[in-house]
C-alpha positions in Angstrom: -177.8 112.5 197.4 -178.3 109.2 199.3 -175.5 106.8 200.1 -176.7 104.3 197.4 -178.6 105.0 194.1 -179.4 103.3 190.8 -177.8 104.2 187.5 -178.1 102.8 184.1 -175.0 100.8 184.8 -176.2 99.4 188.2 -176.2 100.4 191.8 -173.7 102.9 193.0 -172.5 103.5 196.5 -170.4 106.3 198.0 -167.8 105.3 200.7 -167.6 107.8 203.4 -164.8 107.5 205.9 -164.9 109.8 208.9 -161.6 111.7 209.6 -159.2 110.1 211.9 -156.9 111.6 214.5 -154.0 111.0 212.2 -155.7 113.3 209.6 -156.1 116.0 212.2 -152.4 115.7 213.3 -151.3 116.0 209.7 -153.4 119.1 209.2 -152.1 120.6 212.5 -148.5 119.9 211.4 -149.1 121.8 208.1 -150.6 124.8 210.0 -148.1 125.0 212.8 -144.9 123.3 211.8 -142.7 123.6 214.9 -145.1 124.5 217.7 -146.3 121.3 219.4 -148.7 123.2 221.7 -150.4 124.9 218.8 -150.7 121.5 217.0 -152.3 120.0 220.1 -154.8 122.9 220.2 -155.6 122.4 216.5 -156.1 118.6 217.0 -158.3 119.2 220.0 -160.5 121.7 218.1 -160.8 119.4 215.0 -161.5 116.1 216.7 -163.0 117.0 220.1 -160.5 114.9 222.0 -158.8 115.5 225.4 -155.5 117.4 225.6 -153.6 114.2 226.7 -154.9 112.2 223.8 -154.1 115.0 221.3 -150.6 115.5 222.7 -149.9 111.8 222.5 -151.1 111.6 218.9 -149.0 114.7 217.9 -145.9 113.3 219.5 -146.5 109.9 218.0 -147.0 111.1 214.5 -144.3 113.7 214.6 -141.7 111.0 215.1 -143.1 109.1 212.1 -143.0 112.2 209.9 -139.3 112.7 210.7 -138.5 109.2 209.7 -140.4 109.5 206.4 -138.7 112.8 205.5 -135.3 111.2 205.9 -136.2 108.2 203.7 -137.4 110.2 200.7 -135.2 112.5 198.6 -136.4 114.7 195.7 -133.9 115.1 192.9 -133.5 118.4 191.1 -132.9 121.9 192.1 -134.1 122.8 195.6 -136.9 125.4 195.6 -137.7 124.8 191.9 -141.4 124.8 191.2 -142.7 121.4 190.2 -145.4 120.9 187.7 -148.1 118.2 188.0 -150.0 117.3 184.9 -153.3 115.4 185.2 -154.7 114.0 182.0 -158.0 112.3 181.4 -157.7 109.0 179.5 -160.6 108.2 177.3 -161.8 104.6 177.3 -161.1 102.5 174.3 -164.5 101.0 173.4 -164.8 98.7 170.4 -167.0 99.8 167.6 -170.4 98.1 167.5 -170.2 97.5 163.7 -167.1 97.8 161.6 -167.4 98.6 158.0 -166.3 95.6 155.9 -164.2 96.2 152.8 -164.6 93.6 150.1 -162.5 93.1 147.0 -165.6 93.9 144.9 -166.1 97.2 146.7 -162.5 98.2 146.1 -162.7 97.4 142.4 -165.9 99.3 141.9 -164.3 102.4 143.4 -161.2 102.2 141.2 
């Protein structure tokens, strides 16, 4: 499919953002939580960057992760599974024609 196409509602475009080094660091932190060298290797393989650049990004974003973890607290029992429910909301479209009820129509039915 192309980047831009026509539909009955008009032209549609898809926004494609290339992955950033921050995305690679986040993925590396999820795969190798405590091992910085392993994180650097993962970032290097994902983004094709030098070892120095990968190490700097891993160290930079690991400090930010520690601050964010201290700022948020999750209430409830620790280790309890959490349920996420995603619901689709239907759109509320007005009816094209509404049936009209007249007083003559009510009397004829009675």
